[in-house]
KENU-368202 format. One record per residue: residue in one letter; x, y, z of N, C-alpha, C, O in turn. Coordinates in steps of 0.2 Angstrom, whole numbers, padded with zeros to 4 digits, always signed. Example, Ala and Ser with C-alpha at 12.3 -4.5 7.8 and 13.67 -1.06 7.14 Angstrom:
// residues 2
a+0066-0028+0039+0062-0022+0039+0066-0016+0039+0071-0017+0042s+0064-0011+0035+0068-0005+0036+0064+0000+0039+0067+0006+0040
//
This chain:
// residues 179
x+0181-0164+0150+0174-0163+0152+0171-0158+0147+0166-0159+0144x+0174-0152+0146+0172-0147+0142+0171-0149+0134+0167-0148+0131x+0177-0153+0132+0177-0156+0126+0171-0161+0125+0168-0161+0119x+0170-0165+0129+0164-0170+0129+0157-0166+0128+0153-0168+0124x+0157-0160+0132+0150-0157+0131+0149-0154+0124+0144-0155+0121x+0155-0151+0121+0154-0149+0114+0153-0154+0109+0149-0153+0104x+0156-0160+0110+0155-0165+0106+0147-0168+0106+0144-0169+0101x+0145-0169+0112+0138-0170+0113+0133-0165+0110+0128-0167+0107x+0135-0159+0111+0131-0153+0109+0130-0153+0101+0125-0152+0098x+0136-0154+0098+0137-0154+0091+0132-0160+0088+0129-0159+0083x+0133-0166+0091+0129-0172+0088+0121-0170+0089+0118-0172+0084x+0119-0168+0095+0112-0166+0096+0110-0161+0091+0104-0161+0088x+0114-0156+0090+0112-0150+0085+0111-0153+0078+0107-0151+0075x+0116-0157+0076+0116-0160+0069+0109-0164+0068+0106-0164+0063x+0107-0168+0073+0101-0172+0073+0095-0168+0072+0091-0169+0068x+0095-0163+0077+0089-0158+0076+0089-0154+0070+0083-0154+0067x+0095-0152+0067+0095-0148+0061+0093-0153+0055+0089-0151+0051x+0095-0159+0055+0093-0164+0050+0086-0165+0050+0083-0166+0045x+0083-0166+0056+0076-0167+0056+0072-0161+0054+0067-0162+0050x+0074-0155+0055+0071-0149+0053+0071-0148+0046+0067-0147+0042x+0077-0150+0043+0078-0149+0036+0074-0154+0032+0072-0153+0026x+0074-0160+0035+0070-0165+0031+0063-0164+0031+0060-0166+0026x+0060-0161+0036+0053-0160+0036+0051-0154+0031+0046-0155+0027x+0055-0149+0031+0054-0143+0026+0046-0141+0026+0044-0138+0021x+0042-0143+0031+0035-0141+0030+0034-0133+0030+0029-0131+0028x+0039-0130+0033+0038-0122+0033+0038-0119+0026+0037-0113+0025x+0041-0123+0021+0041-0120+0014+0035-0123+0010+0035-0120+0004x+0031-0127+0012+0026-0130+0008+0020-0125+0007+0018-0123+0012x+0018-0123+0001+0013-0118+0000+0006-0120+0003+0002-0116+0004x+0005-0127+0004-0001-0129+0006-0002-0128+0014-0008-0130+0016x+0003-0126+0017+0002-0125+0024-0001-0118+0026+0001-0115+0031x-0004-0115+0021-0008-0108+0022-0004-0103+0025+0001-0101+0023x-0006-0101+0031-0003-0095+0035+0004-0097+0037+0008-0092+0037x+0006-0103+0038+0013-0105+0040+0017-0103+0034+0023-0101+0035x+0015-0105+0028+0020-0104+0022+0021-0096+0021+0026-0094+0019x+0015-0092+0023+0016-0085+0022+0021-0082+0027+0025-0078+0025x+0021-0085+0033+0025-0082+0038+0033-0084+0036+0037-0080+0037x+0034-0090+0034+0040-0092+0032+0043-0088+0026+0048-0086+0026x+0038-0087+0021+0040-0083+0015+0042-0076+0018+0047-0074+0015x+0038-0073+0022+0040-0067+0025+0047-0067+0028+0051-0062+0027x+0048-0072+0032+0055-0072+0036+0060-0073+0031+0066-0070+0032x+0060-0078+0026+0065-0079+0021+0066-0073+0017+0072-0071+0017x+0061-0070+0015+0062-0064+0011+0065-0058+0015+0070-0054+0012x+0063-0057+0021+0066-0052+0025+0073-0053+0026+0077-0048+0026x+0075-0059+0028+0082-0060+0029+0086-0060+0023+0092-0057+0024x+0084-0062+0017+0088-0061+0011+0089-0053+0009+0094-0051+0007x+0083-0049+0010+0084-0042+0009+0089-0039+0014+0094-0035+0012x+0089-0041+0020+0094-0038+0025+0101-0041+0023+0106-0037+0024x+0102-0047+0021+0108-0049+0019+0111-0046+0013+0117-0044+0013x+0106-0045+0008+0109-0042+0002+0109-0034+0002+0113-0032-0002x+0106-0031+0006+0107-0024+0006+0113-0021+0010+0115-0016+0008x+0116-0026+0014+0123-0024+0016+0123-0018+0020+0119-0014+0021x+0129-0017+0023+0130-0011+0027+0135-0006+0023+0135+0000+0025x+0137-0008+0018+0142-0003+0014+0139-0001+0007+0135-0004+0004x+0141+0005+0006+0138+0008-0001+0144+0012-0004+0149+0014+0000x+0144+0013-0010+0149+0016-0014+0147+0024-0016+0152+0028-0018x+0141+0025-0015+0139+0032-0016+0132+0034-0012+0129+0029-0010x+0131+0040-0011+0126+0042-0007+0123+0048-0010+0126+0053-0013x+0116+0049-0010+0113+0055-0013+0108+0057-0007+0104+0053-0004x+0109+0064-0005+0105+0067+0000+0100+0072-0003+0102+0076-0007x+0094+0071-0001+0088+0075-0004+0085+0079+0002+0083+0076+0007x+0086+0085+0003+0083+0089+0008+0077+0093+0006+0076+0096+0001x+0071+0091+0010+0065+0094+0009+0064+0099+0015+0068+0099+0020x+0058+0102+0015+0057+0107+0020+0055+0104+0027+0057+0107+0032x+0053+0097+0027+0051+0094+0033+0055+0087+0034+0054+0084+0039x+0059+0086+0030+0063+0079+0030+0069+0079+0026+0070+0083+0022x+0073+0074+0027+0079+0073+0024+0079+0065+0022+0078+0061+0026x+0080+0064+0015+0081+0057+0013+0088+0056+0010+0091+0059+0006x+0091+0050+0013+0097+0048+0011+0097+0042+0008+0094+0037+0010x+0099+0041+0001+0099+0035-0003+0106+0033-0003+0110+0036-0005x+0107+0026-0002+0114+0023-0002+0114+0018-0008+0109+0014-0009x+0119+0019-0012+0119+0015-0018+0126+0010-0018+0131+0012-0015x+0125+0005-0021+0131+0000-0022+0131-0002-0029+0126-0005-0031x+0136+0000-0033+0137-0001-0040+0130+0001-0044+0127-0003-0048x+0128+0007-0042+0122+0010-0045+0115+0008-0043+0110+0010-0046x+0115+0003-0039+0109+0000-0037+0107+0003-0030+0111+0003-0025x+0101+0005-0029+0099+0007-0022+0099+0001-0018+0095-0003-0019x+0102+0002-0012+0102-0004-0007+0099-0002-0001+0096-0006+0003x+0099+0005+0001+0096+0007+0007+0093+0014+0006+0096+0018+0002x+0088+0016+0010+0085+0023+0010+0083+0024+0017+0080+0020+0020x+0085+0030+0019+0083+0032+0026+0080+0039+0026+0083+0044+0023x+0074+0040+0029+0071+0046+0030+0071+0049+0037+0070+0045+0042x+0073+0055+0038+0074+0058+0044+0069+0065+0044+0069+0068+0039x+0067+0066+0050+0063+0073+0051+0068+0078+0052+0074+0077+0052x+0065+0084+0053+0069+0090+0053+0073+0090+0060+0078+0095+0060x+0072+0086+0064+0076+0085+0071+0081+0079+0070+0083+0077+0076x+0082+0077+0065+0086+0071+0063+0084+0065+0066+0088+0060+0068x+0078+0064+0068+0075+0058+0070+0073+0053+0064+0070+0056+0059x+0076+0047+0064+0074+0042+0059+0067+0041+0059+0064+0038+0064x+0063+0042+0053+0056+0041+0052+0055+0034+0049+0051+0030+0051x+0059+0032+0044+0059+0026+0041+0065+0024+0038+0069+0028+0036x+0066+0018+0036+0072+0015+0033+0069+0009+0028+0065+0005+0030x+0072+0009+0022+0070+0004+0018+0077+0001+0015+0082+0004+0015x+0076-0006+0015+0082-0010+0012+0079-0013+0006+0073-0016+0006x+0083-0014+0001+0081-0017-0005+0085-0023-0007+0091-0024-0006x+0082-0028-0011+0085-0033-0014+0090-0031-0019+0089-0025-0022x+0094-0036-0022+0099-0034-0027+0095-0032-0033+0098-0028-0037x+0090-0035-0035+0086-0033-0041+0082-0027-0040+0080-0024-0045x+0081-0025-0034+0077-0019-0032+0070-0020-0032+0066-0015-0031x+0068-0026-0034+0060-0027-0034+0057-0028-0027+0051-0026-0026x+0061-0030-0022+0059-0031-0015+0062-0026-0011+0067-0024-0011x+0057-0024-0006+0059-0019-0001+0057-0021+0005+0051-0023+0006x+0061-0020+0010+0059-0021+0017+0059-0014+0020+0064-0010+0021x+0053-0012+0022+0052-0005+0025+0050-0005+0032+0045-0008+0034x+0054-0002+0036+0052-0001+0043+0052+0006+0045+0056+0010+0043x+0047+0008+0049+0046+0015+0051+0045+0015+0059+0043+0011+0062x+0046+0021+0061+0046+0023+0068+0042+0029+0070+0041+0033+0066x+0039+0029+0076+0035+0035+0078+0040+0040+0080+0046+0039+0081x+0037+0046+0081+0041+0052+0083+0045+0051+0089+0051+0053+0090x+0042+0047+0094+0045+0045+0100+0051+0040+0100+0054+0038+0105x+0052+0037+0094+0057+0032+0093+0054+0025+0093+0058+0020+0092x+0048+0024+0095+0045+0017+0096+0043+0015+0089+0042+0018+0084x+0044+0008+0088+0042+0005+0082+0035+0006+0080+0030+0007+0084x+0034+0008+0073+0028+0009+0070+0025+0004+0065+0020+0002+0066x+0030+0002+0061+0027-0003+0056+0033-0007+0052+0039-0004+0052x+0031-0013+0050+0036-0016+0045+0032-0019+0040+0027-0023+0041x+0034-0018+0034+0031-0021+0028+0036-0024+0023+0042-0021+0023x+0034-0029+0019+0038-0031+0013+0034-0028+0007+0028-0030+0007x+0038-0025+0002+0035-0023-0004+0038-0026-0010+0044-0028-0010x+0034-0028-0015+0036-0031-0021+0034-0026-0026+0028-0025-0027x+0039-0023-0030+0037-0018-0035+0033-0013-0033+0028-0011-0036x+0034-0011-0026+0030-0005-0023+0024-0007-0020+0020-0002-0018x+0022-0013-0020+0015-0015-0018+0016-0020-0012+0021-0024-0011x+0012-0019-0007+0012-0023+0000+0011-0031-0001+0006-0032-0005x+0015-0035+0001+0015-0042+0001+0017-0045+0008+0022-0042+0011x+0014-0050+0010+0017-0054+0016+0014-0051+0023+0010-0047+0023x+0017-0054+0028+0015-0052+0035+0017-0045+0036+0022-0042+0034x+0013-0041+0039+0013-0034+0041+0012-0033+0048+0007-0035+0051x+0016-0028+0051+0015-0026+0058+0014-0019+0058+0018-0015+0055x+0009-0016+0061+0007-0009+0061+0005-0007+0068+0001-0010+0071x+0008-0001+0070+0007+0002+0077+0004+0009+0076+0007+0013+0073x-0002+0010+0079-0004+0017+0078-0001+0021+0084-0003+0020+0090x+0003+0026+0082+0007+0030+0087+0002+0034+0092+0004+0034+0098x-0003+0037+0089-0007+0041+0093-0012+0037+0097-0013+0039+0103x-0015+0032+0095-0021+0028+0098-0018+0023+0102-0021+0020+0106x-0011+0021+0101-0008+0015+0105-0012+0009+0103-0013+0005+0108x-0013+0008+0097-0016+0001+0095-0011-0002+0090-0007+0001+0087x-0012-0009+0090-0008-0013+0086-0012-0018+0082-0017-0020+0084x-0009-0019+0076-0013-0024+0071-0007-0027+0067-0002-0025+0065x-0009-0034+0065-0005-0037+0061-0009-0042+0057-0014-0045+0059x-0006-0044+0051-0009-0048+0046-0006-0049+0040+0000-0046+0039x-0009-0052+0035-0006-0052+0028-0008-0048+0023-0014-0046+0023x-0004-0046+0019-0006-0042+0013-0004-0046+0007+0001-0050+0007x-0008-0046+0001-0007-0048-0005-0009-0043-0010-0014-0042-0011x-0004-0040-0013-0004-0035-0019-0009-0029-0016-0014-0027-0019x-0007-0027-0010-0010-0021-0007-0017-0022-0004-0020-0018-0001x-0019-0029-0004-0025-0031-0001-0024-0035+0005-0020-0039+0005x-0028-0033+0010-0028-0037+0016-0031-0044+0015-0037-0044+0012x-0028-0049+0017-0031-0056+0016-0030-0060+0023-0026-0058+0027x-0034-0065+0024-0034-0069+0030-0036-0065+0036-0039-0060+0036x-0034-0068+0042-0036-0066+0048-0031-0060+0050-0025-0061+0050x-0034-0054+0052-0030-0049+0055-0032-0048+0062-0037-0049+0064x-0027-0047+0066-0028-0046+0073-0026-0039+0075-0021-0036+0073x-0031-0036+0079-0031-0029+0081-0031-0029+0089-0035-0032+0092x-0026-0026+0092-0026-0025+0099-0027-0017+0100-0023-0013+0099x-0033-0016+0104-0035-0009+0105-0031-0007+0111-0027-0010+0115x-0031+0000+0113-0027+0003+0118-0030+0000+0125-0026+0000+0130x-0036-0002+0126-0038-0005+0132-0036-0013+0133-0037-0016+0138x-0032-0015+0128-0030-0022+0128-0034-0027+0125-0033-0033+0125x-0040-0025+0123-0045-0030+0120-0042-0032+0113-0039-0028+0109x-0044-0038+0111-0041-0041+0104-0047-0042+0100-0052-0045+0102x-0047-0040+0094-0052-0041+0089-0049-0044+0083-0043-0042+0081x-0052-0049+0080-0050-0052+0074-0054-0051+0069-0061-0052+0069x-0052-0050+0063-0056-0049+0057-0053-0053+0051-0047-0054+0050x-0058-0057+0048-0056-0061+0043-0057-0058+0036-0063-0057+0034x-0052-0057+0032-0053-0054+0026-0054-0059+0020-0054-0057+0014x-0053-0065+0022-0054-0071+0017-0048-0071+0012-0042-0068+0013x-0048-0075+0007-0043-0075+0001-0037-0078+0004-0031-0076+0001x-0037-0082+0009-0030-0085+0012-0027-0089+0007-0021-0090+0007x-0030-0092+0002-0027-0096-0003-0022-0092-0008-0018-0095-0011x-0023-0086-0008-0018-0081-0011-0011-0082-0009-0006-0080-0012x-0010-0084-0002-0003-0084+0001+0001-0089-0004+0007-0088-0004x-0001-0094-0007+0003-0099-0010+0005-0095-0017+0010-0098-0020x+0003-0089-0019+0005-0086-0025+0010-0080-0023+0011-0075-0027x+0013-0080-0017+0017-0074-0015+0023-0074-0020+0025-0079-0022x+0025-0068-0022+0031-0068-0027+0037-0071-0025+0039-0071-0019x+0040-0074-0030+0047-0077-0028+0052-0072-0028+0053-0068-0032x+0056-0073-0023+0062-0068-0021+0067-0069-0027+0069-0075-0028x+0070-0064-0029+0076-0064-0034+0079-0058-0033+0084-0057-0037
//
């Protein structure tokens, strides 16, 4: 009985997977915001995969109000972590093997999520999530070369939602290629 269940599950999963792979609509640049979301998720996952958990060397820099720990693998920066004077993690960055792409995640002092960004050569690209720790407001939308594009959604502390359109959605098809 259990074996029959697994066989049926495997057949159904393969059919669904084959349908999904054949459509590949999530990778077409003409699908505007959808392609931007897919680009963001693909790049995010590749950075996380390539930055790994292991490093062969570490450099620690101590400032008056923070500590920065950089992790290297074969001389390439793979992760960077910043902590405040109370050892709370403020931000963490993970880097692609080429070092050109960075996934930066930051947290509020109380430990709540603050922001997530993808940077290419130090400039913001792709889907971005930002939380204002003091005002308790949330916003998300797309960046292209440090410029807000398309529709951004803002949720205020009273729960109201405001949408702003920055235009230039066609730029999404020119997002940098991951390498």
